[in-house]
Phi, psi and omega in degrees: 000122176293167181298320181298314180300315178302316185289323176297317178298316179294330181300334180276349183266077174282137179217162178273133174266174172060031179294139177247173174309321193278350185251359185269122174226159187236105174231153176272132184254128180292147183306322184294342178273321181274304170059196179091136181296134177087356182282138181272105182295152176304329181286343181270151176272140177282156172253110185251137176252137183257121179250107186096100188254358178264159177057241176299328181302316176306308182291324175301316182297310181299323181287347180251011188287357171292342179258184178272113175272113197249350180196142177238141185221129174199145177282351187243110179297334178294316177291330175295312176299319178299316181293321175296318177296312180295325181292322181294329182277341189285132180301126173084009187242016184296322181293316178299320177302321182292321180293318180298325183294329179275337183298150177294142182246136178227158169258331182247118182290343169291322173294318177303310182287335176276334185268315190262110189272354183269004181282125180267328187205162177232152161248140183242111183227049177266177169300156189310319188297344183252355184304313185289318184290327181291311181300314179299313183301315182293313185295321177301340179254019167081020180265130173300153192223127170249114186236125180303153176290152347288152181310314183217175183271342186215164180298312183286328169309319179295320179295320182292316179300316178300317180294317176300314180305315181294320180295319186268340178075016178285161174269130193235157177199132171270146184274062170251094196303327183299336178297338180259006187264178186288322189300316185293333179280323173299316177297317176304318181292318181293321184293315180300327182279000181077020186307322179235021178078202176287135182254128180234000178214144177214137178241136178235144179211160175216163176273352178290158005279142180249018175238164174298136177206174181083011186271160167272167185293130186296146179270333186286156179235084180279165179296143174282133177307139184297333181269010178246136173262096184299320178296324174295319181297318176294325174050244182280356181278158177301140180296144169202157187297149174297147174202137180299347177290349183258319186221148012263357187255311198268012182303330186296337178290332191266136187300324184285342187237322184245180183232020177067195181299317176302318181287325184291311187250352179298320185296339176268305189277309180301330181300330188290309175288328184297317177284312187283339173260002183048059194283322180072208181281138174283165175257338179201154178221127177252142181218151170212159182200171169294182184308133180233123183255011175066012174253307181231148186295152184298163179286332182212144181219156172223129176236147172228112179258144173245132178243141181283175173299145176232101183061241181271003182271130179295163172300151182227142172254124182241124180257142176237138185223133173211177183070027179092350172287136180232151177291172182296144180281128181295136179298338183285345186280129184300149177299134182086355177270133187292144167279123180062226179226190184301330183264347181148199177177183180221140178232116177267129172254116179251169180286349181238003183158189183225149172238136176239146176213168174263189179304147182062017179077016183295144173046058180292136175216142162291147178234146356294168182302333174299322176296319179300322178288332180275337188289126175268114187283143176292164173296143178289111182253345184269131177301138177273149184262149176282351179135154191298321178283312180303317179301313180301311178298320180294321179296324177298316181286333180264000173063049173209166190278151177272173191285330176251044179293166186303329181294318176283309185299323181297319182292317179300311187285327173304316184293318180297307187296338176300331179293319179296319175299315179304321176298321178296333186260350174277151001267012181296322179239134185285338179196160173260141172248127193242130176254100183297324186288321179276337186077036187226144165276116193271338186258349181224085186306318185295340175290342179292344178292341180268004182285338174204155181272168171269130186261140171295160178304135178094348179243016183291142169286000000 
């Protein structure tokens, strides 16, 4: 598709922005209503390309297999072979496995997107440091984008992706599956019902990291596996020699590649209060951690964010705890009862009570349980989602934005990534002060250099 054709196609894709949980509904719109040359009708299947096929990439692909998977891309041939093998072995996926065997295979997503013209949309399930460049490259070519959480590696990358999405009109979704589940909707309805009064404090926690972290950079320089294109894996990151400490599993621990425990689980856990309380930009972030060597993220961290009033909603202080550190146990919680679930949780403090849930918003309850049993739940007024992937696909076909679209997701991820900058500045500075409208850290000018990385030639945003 030429640049002119791409722009003409995109001009036909009118969509609603700033979709919230409360405004998203899923209905099939007939071709004769939408029409237009080149438009993908709801009855047609999308042609989806998969960027990153191992781990979450495999499950993202499987979740989109109601459509046509027309291309696969991964820098590691071993992951490609493993995914094909596991798909063939998975119950009910033999037909998909046959199609994947025939689909074109690539190592470089840029080559794939430039060469293969039948692609409508992409999923991006690479390590965090490649999310932004892959999504930007695809969206600028008119491709709808599903990007695994966290949306980006840095604050400014999130803003850039949001801007590109708005300019191109593509349909976007971040892969934080809890945003599409029941728990977050129940909590939003209960809060709107005044179940616990006004909320001015929230605590979030996770069991992450569940990987080794806090290490110094390896000194050994082993050979690169012959099936891996190491330069492509590095992509926009600064060059360093290959080491198995980085890939395929532990990249999340390293500052150049991953975003630590906050990046891993914040898009799930932080998302719950961020959406239900409409938090927007924070004004300040304080951070403390175990020893930090600026190479790999700390073993344990604590963050305190402050959010201003939003209309009639009061100011909120949000705490984040990881690495085994927990917020104070509420006195209302019965002895022997777990806080949240095995992966983490959220605790809302209201003027009339407290709500607790697990990771992804699972099992929300007023505490103590006697209050939950007394509470008359309101009617369900927020539309339910068919699932994070299914919602994205339906929204492409219905020509509207999904609930975790890049306009929403970019602000959530910006806020999360500010915590990682605060860790870099601590303990020299006690807090960051943030001007969300300008996108600047106002009290520590030198901290602004961490808002975005410097990109090597060929990988610029």
